[in-house]
VOGU-3710 file (C-alpha; in Angstrom, 3 decimals, decimal comma):
1> maaladgvha> 14,991/114,059/-21,555  15,185/115,449/-25,267  11,624/116,852/-25,229  12,481/118,971/-22,171  15,664/120,345/-23,573  13,843/121,093/-26,949  11,189/122,966/-24,938  13,626/125,106/-22,829  15,404/125,990/-26,106  12,367/126,904/-27,912
11> rdvdgdlrac> 11,237/129,190/-24,972  14,475/130,737/-23,588  16,572/130,882/-26,843  14,400/131,004/-29,956  11,379/132,684/-28,313  9,084/130,163/-30,387  5,910/129,629/-28,026  4,349/127,284/-30,341  7,351/124,873/-30,521  7,603/125,417/-26,726
21> rqsferayql> 4,089/124,162/-26,147  4,400/121,173/-28,243  7,745/120,113/-26,854  6,546/120,523/-23,186  3,416/118,610/-23,884  5,275/115,774/-25,324  7,568/116,038/-22,336  4,864/115,935/-19,666  3,163/112,943/-21,185  6,407/110,992/-21,388
31> aeragdvram> 7,423/111,976/-17,872  3,929/111,076/-16,593  4,186/107,578/-18,022  7,686/107,184/-16,501  6,660/108,447/-13,180  9,252/111,081/-13,382  7,949/113,872/-10,903  10,841/116,263/-11,448  10,413/116,195/-15,354  6,544/116,425/-14,869
41> alaalglagl> 7,137/119,674/-12,773  9,573/121,188/-15,276  7,157/120,364/-18,274  4,150/121,742/-16,433  6,042/125,105/-15,704  6,995/124,967/-19,432  3,516/124,605/-20,469  2,514/127,722/-18,604  4,706/129,616/-21,126  6,590/133,047/-21,063
51> wvserrtvtg> 3,725/135,333/-20,114  0,905/134,961/-17,621  -2,484/133,757/-18,917  -1,135/132,064/-22,180  -4,040/129,452/-21,887  -7,104/131,507/-22,499  -9,849/128,918/-23,004  -11,594/127,575/-19,968  -10,590/124,029/-21,037  -6,816/125,069/-21,382
61> avllearleh> -6,673/127,130/-18,246  -8,214/124,385/-15,991  -6,038/121,684/-17,521  -2,837/123,663/-16,842  -3,806/124,548/-13,253  -4,713/120,808/-12,656  -1,345/119,765/-13,867  0,547/122,459/-11,655  -1,523/121,498/-8,543  -0,966/117,699/-9,237
71> vlslldpqss> 2,885/117,993/-9,509  2,962/120,414/-6,608  1,400/117,706/-4,471  4,147/115,330/-5,304  7,229/117,584/-4,657  8,901/118,604/-1,462  7,360/121,751/-0,372  10,684/123,180/0,496  12,155/122,433/-3,044  13,010/125,185/-5,525
81> lalrirtrla> 10,642/123,552/-8,080  7,875/123,731/-5,466  8,415/127,255/-4,905  8,511/127,984/-8,821  5,044/126,093/-9,292  3,474/128,033/-6,369  4,787/131,267/-7,923  3,079/130,291/-11,148  -0,133/129,422/-9,617  -0,211/132,658/-7,659
91> geadyrqgth> 0,467/134,651/-10,904  -2,350/132,870/-12,879  -4,838/133,384/-10,342  -4,098/136,975/-9,518  -4,109/137,856/-13,184  -7,493/136,304/-13,779  -8,901/138,092/-10,753  -7,083/141,618/-11,276  -5,454/141,265/-8,086  -1,611/140,939/-7,073
101> eailaaldaa> -1,508/140,072/-3,417  -0,578/136,441/-3,970  2,079/137,019/-6,491  3,710/139,639/-4,504  3,801/137,222/-1,490  5,368/134,551/-3,829  7,998/137,110/-4,902  8,874/137,786/-1,242  9,420/134,104/-0,788  11,460/133,898/-3,956
111> raaedpepla> 13,748/136,753/-2,624  14,299/135,013/0,494  15,414/131,776/-1,370  18,915/131,381/-2,629  17,992/130,209/-6,040  18,052/133,041/-8,592  15,788/131,034/-11,140  12,627/131,099/-8,982  13,465/134,878/-8,303  13,708/135,779/-11,966
121> ealslahhcl> 10,460/133,933/-12,806  8,622/135,636/-9,896  9,912/139,027/-10,976  8,624/138,700/-14,459  5,301/137,266/-13,398  4,751/139,918/-10,747  5,541/142,529/-13,372  2,885/141,045/-15,604  0,133/141,127/-12,978  0,820/144,755/-12,060
131> ldpdhvdrrr> 0,261/146,197/-15,644  -2,293/148,578/-14,481  -1,680/152,291/-14,221  -1,376/152,262/-10,314  1,833/150,525/-10,471  4,033/152,245/-13,243  6,867/153,129/-10,849  6,892/149,835/-8,965  7,172/147,929/-12,214  10,168/149,796/-13,259
141> elavelikas> 11,785/148,771/-9,981  10,887/145,165/-10,784  12,342/145,398/-14,304  15,821/146,687/-13,033  15,727/143,903/-10,420  15,149/141,257/-13,202  17,818/142,506/-15,321  20,197/142,234/-12,105  18,896/138,685/-11,658  19,595/137,695/-15,166
151> frtqrrsdll> 23,298/137,946/-14,587  22,890/135,251/-11,773  20,782/132,867/-13,844  22,876/133,437/-16,860  19,689/132,874/-18,970  19,646/135,354/-21,877  15,777/135,298/-21,843  15,664/136,774/-18,210  17,844/139,724/-19,462  15,450/140,170/-22,667
161> mgllwqtvds> 12,597/140,008/-20,440  14,034/142,629/-18,002  14,935/144,911/-20,985  11,451/144,519/-22,569  9,694/145,194/-19,290  11,859/148,320/-18,890  11,047/149,583/-22,305  7,198/149,047/-21,784  7,463/150,774/-18,480  9,146/153,718/-19,866
171> ysagdphagr> 6,608/154,328/-22,605  3,687/153,648/-20,123  5,226/156,494/-17,852  5,582/158,951/-20,678  9,362/158,924/-20,181  11,048/161,075/-22,921  14,002/158,695/-22,908  11,921/155,488/-23,571  13,296/155,286/-27,012  16,835/154,722/-25,584
181> hlgelrdqle> 15,468/151,540/-23,892  13,819/150,237/-26,983  17,216/150,891/-28,802  19,106/148,815/-26,291  16,458/145,965/-26,555  16,779/146,204/-30,352  20,571/146,004/-30,077  20,001/142,682/-28,119  17,768/141,270/-30,611  19,990/142,064/-33,509
191> qqnhlavafv> 22,779/139,994/-31,799  20,286/137,074/-31,466  16,741/137,172/-32,417  13,931/135,963/-29,797  10,561/135,637/-31,717  8,265/136,272/-28,579  10,333/139,457/-27,379  10,756/140,660/-31,002  6,950/140,475/-31,485  6,354/142,886/-28,605
201> asaidvmlai> 9,275/145,328/-29,978  7,549/145,265/-33,389  4,222/146,089/-31,716  5,785/149,169/-30,190  7,042/150,131/-33,757  3,456/150,183/-34,774  2,458/152,433/-31,921  5,148/154,779/-32,767  4,198/155,088/-36,311  0,667/155,826/-35,269
211> ragqlddaes> 1,997/158,691/-32,899  3,980/159,998/-35,867  0,924/160,328/-37,845  2,048/157,854/-40,546  -1,129/155,962/-40,444  -0,551/154,033/-43,843  2,790/153,017/-42,605  1,301/152,031/-39,372  -1,128/149,860/-40,999  1,586/147,916/-42,962
221> laqicaasga> 3,666/147,618/-39,757  0,555/146,223/-37,892  0,330/143,452/-40,578  4,020/142,513/-40,370  3,693/142,636/-36,508  0,721/140,140/-36,612  2,702/137,845/-38,827  5,665/137,878/-36,502  3,321/137,287/-33,434  1,824/134,210/-35,396
231> aagdidhdww> 5,298/133,030/-36,254  6,048/133,365/-32,439  2,876/131,317/-31,594  1,664/134,210/-29,393  -1,911/134,017/-28,724  -2,367/137,858/-28,857  -1,241/138,329/-32,362  -4,792/138,609/-33,724  -6,027/140,728/-30,693  -2,966/143,210/-30,984
241> fgaqlvtirw> -3,599/143,558/-34,688  -7,268/144,457/-34,072  -6,376/147,069/-31,313  -3,975/148,744/-33,712  -6,324/148,747/-36,580  -8,936/150,230/-34,150  -6,634/153,132/-33,419  -5,650/153,698/-36,949  -9,272/153,776/-38,068  -10,265/156,070/-35,122
251> yqgrlaellp> -7,734/158,657/-36,144  -8,674/158,242/-39,903  -12,435/158,880/-38,996  -13,413/155,366/-40,231  -14,025/153,450/-37,021  -17,626/152,599/-37,968  -16,037/150,505/-40,835  -14,960/147,997/-38,200  -18,337/147,334/-36,726  -18,944/144,013/-38,104
261> ilrdqvhspd> -15,544/142,782/-36,959  -15,899/144,219/-33,516  -19,226/142,457/-33,055  -17,419/139,154/-33,560  -14,319/139,973/-31,662  -15,972/140,797/-28,349  -16,876/137,059/-28,190  -13,513/135,626/-28,983  -12,321/133,020/-26,566  -8,685/134,092/-27,081
271> lsavdnssva> -9,175/137,465/-25,225  -7,619/137,899/-21,841  -10,101/137,640/-19,042  -9,177/141,129/-17,795  -9,318/143,002/-21,173  -12,435/144,959/-22,170  -11,045/147,147/-24,683  -12,825/145,424/-27,495  -16,245/145,990/-25,866  -15,286/149,767/-25,623
281> alavaaalgg> -14,149/149,759/-29,069  -17,655/148,285/-30,164  -19,491/150,805/-28,213  -17,737/153,741/-29,878  -17,975/152,261/-33,313  -21,632/151,487/-32,936  -22,293/154,986/-31,862  -20,410/156,557/-34,681  -22,281/154,093/-37,090  -25,549/155,213/-35,672
291> dlrtaassls> -26,334/151,981/-33,944  -27,090/153,378/-30,699  -28,807/150,449/-29,157  -25,569/148,411/-29,516  -23,541/151,516/-28,399  -25,759/151,883/-25,186  -25,619/148,212/-24,551  -21,897/147,915/-24,734  -21,391/150,948/-22,516  -23,750/149,495/-19,921
301> tlcgsdlarl> -21,828/146,138/-19,998  -18,678/148,040/-19,330  -20,116/150,079/-16,373  -21,913/147,174/-14,760  -22,988/148,087/-11,333  -20,171/150,295/-10,907  -17,487/151,330/-13,475  -14,739/151,402/-10,774  -15,153/147,512/-10,732  -13,827/147,293/-14,345
311> prssswlgtm> -10,628/145,110/-14,065  -7,481/147,101/-14,040  -5,156/145,789/-16,622  -2,659/146,804/-19,348  -5,677/147,738/-21,397  -7,494/149,701/-18,726  -6,578/153,157/-19,798  -7,392/152,564/-23,404  -10,755/150,882/-22,420  -11,634/153,883/-20,237
321> ngvveaayll> -10,782/156,161/-23,243  -13,406/154,234/-25,128  -15,899/154,562/-22,332  -15,365/158,358/-22,392  -15,832/158,635/-26,119  -19,040/156,427/-26,102  -20,503/158,600/-23,241  -19,556/161,549/-25,279  -21,320/160,385/-28,444  -24,343/159,185/-26,592
331> gdagvadray> -24,669/162,202/-24,233  -24,368/160,103/-21,004  -23,276/162,727/-18,513  -23,490/160,240/-15,540  -21,011/157,927/-17,168  -18,696/160,757/-18,186  -18,670/162,035/-14,511  -17,855/158,679/-13,113  -15,077/158,041/-15,698  -13,528/161,652/-14,945
341> ellgpyarlp> -13,418/160,641/-11,151  -11,602/157,423/-12,020  -9,182/158,729/-14,477  -8,391/161,861/-12,460  -5,182/160,192/-10,612  -3,671/159,298/-13,930  -3,816/162,623/-15,891  -0,036/162,612/-16,177  0,074/159,268/-18,188  -0,278/158,556/-21,801
351> mlgglgvtcf> -3,320/156,091/-22,530  -1,248/153,179/-23,796  -2,811/149,807/-24,587  -1,366/146,442/-23,914  2,587/146,127/-23,880  2,934/149,475/-25,825  0,645/148,107/-28,591  -1,237/151,203/-29,142  -1,812/154,803/-27,763  -4,685/157,305/-27,590
361> gsvhqalgva> -2,646/160,214/-26,320  -2,682/161,892/-22,850  -5,229/161,024/-20,226  -5,949/164,783/-20,005  -7,731/164,271/-23,359  -10,002/161,807/-22,014  -10,552/164,035/-18,782  -11,289/166,963/-21,243  -13,845/164,839/-23,310  -15,625/163,697/-20,071
371> sltsghldra> -15,855/167,230/-18,797  -17,361/168,361/-22,164  -20,015/165,617/-21,987  -20,948/166,672/-18,494  -21,009/170,449/-19,368  -18,019/171,473/-17,231  -16,644/173,753/-19,830  -13,918/175,643/-17,777  -12,550/172,040/-16,475  -12,675/170,768/-20,035
381> idhlraavqh> -10,666/173,646/-21,408  -8,065/173,323/-18,802  -7,598/169,542/-19,430  -7,693/169,903/-23,248  -4,933/172,644/-23,074  -2,953/170,266/-20,909  -3,707/167,510/-23,414  -2,200/169,556/-26,331  0,967/170,005/-24,519  1,320/166,467/-23,172
391> nlalahwpav> 0,413/165,041/-26,736  3,206/167,417/-28,249  5,625/166,006/-25,614  4,680/162,365/-26,726  5,055/163,470/-30,348  1,608/161,870/-30,806  0,503/164,177/-33,813  -2,901/162,663/-34,398  -3,695/163,108/-30,798  -2,416/166,730/-30,902
401> lmarqrlaha> -4,763/167,547/-33,800  -7,741/165,908/-32,052  -7,025/167,776/-28,801  -6,861/171,038/-30,587  -10,258/170,362/-32,408  -11,891/169,433/-28,917  -10,358/172,508/-27,348  -11,778/174,751/-30,070  -15,124/173,009/-29,600  -14,972/173,703/-25,906
411> yrrrgqpgda> -13,975/177,256/-26,392  -16,969/177,875/-28,739  -19,473/176,284/-26,362  -18,266/178,313/-23,554  -18,629/181,515/-25,380  -16,687/183,907/-23,215  -14,963/187,034/-24,462  -11,947/186,041/-26,422  -13,029/182,323/-26,777  -13,969/182,595/-30,338
421> daaraelqta> -10,457/184,078/-31,167  -8,861/181,165/-29,257  -10,958/178,533/-31,015  -9,883/179,999/-34,329  -6,163/180,102/-33,272  -6,442/176,424/-32,314  -8,036/175,329/-35,474  -5,475/177,473/-37,566  -2,578/175,648/-35,841  -4,369/172,317/-36,363
431> ateaatlgwp> -4,593/173,113/-40,091  -0,888/173,899/-40,222  0,197/170,685/-38,411  -2,142/168,564/-40,551  -0,523/170,147/-43,581  2,802/169,189/-42,311  1,762/165,571/-41,840  0,271/165,517/-45,243  -3,191/165,089/-43,985  -6,219/167,196/-45,047
441> dpeagkeqgd> -7,364/170,170/-43,036  -9,307/168,699/-40,140  -11,792/171,568/-40,447  -12,257/171,220/-44,143  -15,558/169,382/-43,194  -17,468/170,523/-46,492  -15,996/168,249/-48,997  -18,411/165,877/-50,523  -16,810/162,709/-48,703  -18,096/164,156/-45,250
451> rgpagryaec> -21,658/164,720/-46,229  -24,719/162,786/-46,726  -25,291/159,176/-46,203  -21,599/157,955/-46,201  -20,137/160,806/-44,328  -19,743/162,367/-40,876  -21,962/165,466/-41,600  -25,632/165,579/-42,089  -27,131/167,134/-45,154  -30,301/168,951/-45,300
461> rragrkwrla> -31,833/170,017/-48,737  -35,133/171,331/-50,045  -37,449/168,624/-51,392  -40,388/170,438/-52,947  -42,153/172,016/-49,873  -40,366/169,750/-47,443  -36,871/169,332/-46,161  -34,778/165,985/-46,982  -32,472/165,405/-44,022  -29,925/162,623/-44,325
471> wrdrsvlmed> -27,116/161,280/-42,246  -24,977/158,171/-42,970  -27,568/155,514/-43,999  -30,505/157,507/-42,313  -32,878/159,788/-44,261  -36,131/161,499/-43,367  -38,533/163,913/-45,007  -39,544/166,707/-42,710  -42,435/169,370/-43,064  -41,078/172,911/-43,225
481> sigmahlavl> -40,812/175,139/-40,328  -38,796/178,035/-39,137  -36,761/175,702/-36,997  -36,005/173,377/-39,962  -34,857/176,428/-41,903  -32,457/177,327/-39,195  -31,233/173,807/-38,911  -30,574/173,725/-42,649  -28,325/176,765/-42,279  -26,303/175,223/-39,479
491> vanprqeila> -26,033/171,907/-41,178  -24,807/173,574/-44,451  -22,071/175,535/-42,404  -20,740/172,784/-39,996  -18,361/173,761/-37,191  -19,106/177,405/-37,735  -20,711/179,715/-35,177  -23,653/181,607/-36,495  -25,271/184,443/-34,492  -29,037/183,587/-33,553
501> adlaaglaal> -29,724/187,275/-34,697  -28,347/186,348/-38,005  -30,626/183,307/-38,318  -33,589/185,326/-37,252  -32,949/188,356/-39,484  -33,458/186,152/-42,569  -31,943/183,297/-44,538  -31,268/185,238/-47,606  -29,270/187,817/-45,820  -27,262/185,087/-44,125
511> gaargsahpv> -26,353/183,394/-47,304  -25,098/186,759/-48,869  -23,419/187,973/-45,749  -21,417/184,752/-44,884  -20,696/183,691/-48,329  -22,200/180,327/-47,438  -21,467/177,486/-49,904  -24,817/176,076/-49,282  -27,268/179,180/-48,816  -30,725/177,851/-48,005
521> ldevaiaeyr> -32,726/180,524/-49,693  -30,360/182,259/-51,942  -31,138/184,620/-54,814  -31,656/181,819/-57,299  -34,254/180,191/-54,791  -35,935/183,525/-54,279  -36,325/183,991/-58,100  -37,565/180,443/-58,359  -40,099/181,172/-55,738  -41,368/184,417/-57,156
531> nrlkrldael> -41,687/182,719/-60,617  -43,666/179,937/-59,267  -45,852/182,607/-57,249  -46,514/184,317/-60,518  -47,548/181,059/-62,209  -49,835/180,229/-59,255  -51,542/183,753/-59,382  -52,164/183,259/-63,226  -53,623/179,747/-62,449  -55,925/181,181/-59,683
541> drreagdeat> -57,018/183,904/-61,955  -57,969/181,499/-64,699  -59,981/179,278/-62,195  -61,351/182,424/-60,296  -61,614/180,771/-56,941  -58,955/178,136/-57,674  -58,641/174,828/-55,780  -57,512/174,639/-52,125  -54,165/172,883/-52,807  -53,013/175,667/-55,288
551> raerewlvaq> -54,109/178,369/-52,713  -52,286/176,483/-49,855  -49,074/176,431/-52,007  -49,398/180,151/-52,783  -49,805/180,968/-49,053  -46,707/178,813/-48,286  -44,616/180,516/-50,875  -45,664/184,117/-49,659  -44,798/183,085/-46,271  -41,259/181,945/-47,238
561> lagaagfggr> -40,515/185,075/-49,169  -41,815/187,181/-46,366  -39,525/185,305/-43,888  -36,498/186,073/-45,946  -37,188/189,811/-46,787  -39,019/192,878/-45,627  -40,835/195,622/-47,477  -39,127/196,479/-50,966  -37,011/193,434/-50,733  -34,929/194,723/-47,885
571> vrsfpdqger> -33,484/192,307/-45,177  -36,093/191,776/-42,593  -34,696/193,043/-39,318  -35,268/191,555/-35,835  -36,010/193,709/-32,988  -33,653/193,672/-30,101  -31,179/191,410/-31,766  -29,596/189,222/-29,212  -31,602/188,022/-26,294  -34,950/187,837/-28,166
581> arvavgkair> -33,164/186,184/-31,096  -31,627/183,493/-28,771  -34,885/182,662/-27,211  -36,830/182,523/-30,518  -34,313/180,577/-32,624  -33,574/178,155/-29,710  -37,262/177,378/-29,364  -37,684/176,979/-33,068  -34,765/174,778/-33,427  -35,577/172,700/-30,496
591> ralariaead> -39,154/172,125/-31,791  -37,607/170,940/-35,133  -35,243/168,406/-33,287  -38,235/167,064/-31,349  -40,186/166,298/-34,499  -37,057/164,829/-36,139  -36,400/162,509/-33,134  -40,007/161,540/-33,517  -39,537/160,651/-37,185  -36,106/158,936/-36,664
601> pilgdhlrqt> -34,715/158,597/-33,201  -31,203/157,789/-34,501  -30,862/160,925/-36,760  -32,518/163,050/-34,076  -30,090/161,861/-31,443  -27,177/162,782/-33,738  -28,563/166,328/-34,192  -29,375/166,577/-30,425  -25,721/166,033/-29,713  -24,202/168,078/-32,441
611> vhtgvrcsyw> -26,517/171,238/-32,593  -26,004/173,898/-29,957  -27,941/176,998/-29,508  -27,671/180,227/-27,754  -26,522/183,586/-28,711  -24,332/181,661/-31,141  -25,558/178,619/-32,832  -23,567/175,723/-34,511  -23,792/172,162/-35,924  -20,606/170,585/-34,513
621> pg> -20,428/166,889/-35,654  -17,750/164,706/-33,994
//
C-alpha cells in the first residue's frame, strides 16, 4: 500500500511527523475499508508517531488507544505486530501515569523475541518513559543497546534515535564529554537530515547558548528552533520555545514580562500530561510581578496534597527549581523545606528541562535557595559554594553569576566573622565575569532602570512631610516615622550592609560617611529644613499665637533636625552602639513595615522579604 510506504518514509527517513500522520491516517482508513488487518496494525503504529504521547488532546489520545486496542484484538497474540502494539500501549499508559513498570515488562518481552524491530521500538519508548532524574544511568544503557539494535534493524532512524538519546542523557548527567556525542549526532544529520531529530539537536544548541551567556543569540536560535520544530510537525515546538524564552528572560531579570503569555500557556491542551513547568514559571513570574495571589495559587497547585506527588518527567527538575524560586519569593519556608528534601538525592545533576531544551544550572543552586528560604544559612552557603563550582564545570555562566550573588547574600545574612569579606569577594568575581560576558555589573543596582515603578528595586523619597514609597506599579504615601527614615536609607543603598548603629546615629552622618548617592537628610535638606523653620518662626511671631497647623509643622521640623544632629550641629551619638542600636532600629523598621503592609500588602510583602535587620541591616531585592 502506497500510503503505508509514504508514512514509513516520512517518519524514518525524512523525520516529517506531519506528513507521517497524514499518510498513516490515509493508510488506516484504506486498510479498514479493505479489511486488511496487518495494514491497519502498521498504520495504527505509525499514527502513534516517533515519540511517546504525540497525541495530547483527550480526543486524539483516546482515538489512538481505541485503534491500537482494536487491531490488537484482531491479531495473533504471538505475532511480532501484536508485541509491537502491546509495547506502544504500555508506553503510552506509563507515560501518562508517570510510571514505567508496564513498558519495562514489554521491553523484557521484546528482548526475548527474535525480531529486532520490536526490540528497537521498545528500547526507544522505554527510554522516553524513564526521562526522570532517577534513571539517568539506566537510560544511558538503553541508548547504547538501541544503537546496537539499529545495526540489526538496518533502519537509520533507530541509529539516529540511539545517538540522540545518548546525547540527551550525557547532558542530563552533566557529562563533560556530552559535546562529543552531540558532534557525532550532527555528523549523521549532515550526511542526511532528519527533521524530527534535527529539531531536538537545534534545541540543545539554544540551551548551550544560554549556558554561554549569549542570551541575544539564544533568543534568535530559539526562534530558528521553533521554526524547525514546526517544519517537522512536532507538537512541542511552541512549548519548547516558551521554555527557552522563560529561561532567557529569567537570566535577563525580565521574567515578569511573560506573565500574560504564561497565564494562557498553562491551559494549553498541547502540553504534556506530566509537564508542570509552565505552572512553576507562572508562579515565579507572578511573584516577581507583584501578583502574589496568582503566585501563591500556582505554587499551591504544584504542591497539591504533597509535593512528592508531582509527576517525575523530563521537566521535573526545572519545575522543582521554579517551586524553590517561587517559595523564596513568597517566603514559604514549608514548601522550601519539602523541595529541599525531594531535590537532595539529585544534587550532582544539572537542572535540564525536556530533551536538553533548557538548563537552570546545578541542583545545588536550588538546594541553596531552598535553604536560604528556610533560614538554614550554613547549609545554604555549602550548597551555593558547590553550585558555583558545578556551574563553572557546566560552563553555565548566567547560573555562575546568580550562584555567586546568592552566595554573597547568604554570607551577609549569616554575618559571621569573615563573611562580609567573603561576600565582597564573590560579588567582585561576579562583576569580573559579567564584564567578560559583556553584561552589566550584576551589583550595579543603582541605575535608573532598576528603580521605581518599572524596576526591581523600591524607591523611597520625601513627599512633603510624608514618604512616597514605590515599587514596580505599586505606590503608597506613608506618614513619617523613625522606621520610615531607616527604610529610606536602606532602600537608597540596595545590597549594602549598614550598621544599625550608623542608622541610629543620625541620617545626615550616614549620608556623609558612606557617600550615599541618595542621602535621606543631607546638607541640602538640612539647610532647606532650617530655612523653612525660620519662615515658620517669623510667621508665628507675626500671628502671635499662630495656628495649630503651623505650630505642628514647626514641631515636626525641629524633631527631624534633632534626630539628625546633636548640640552645636554635631552628629548625635547613640549610647552603647551595637546591641541597643540593633534592638531599637529593628523595632522601628518592623513597625514601619507593618504599617506599609496595612496600606499595600503587595508592597509590604516585597519589603518584608527583602529588608533584613540585625547588627547590620540591608535591603536585598531579588
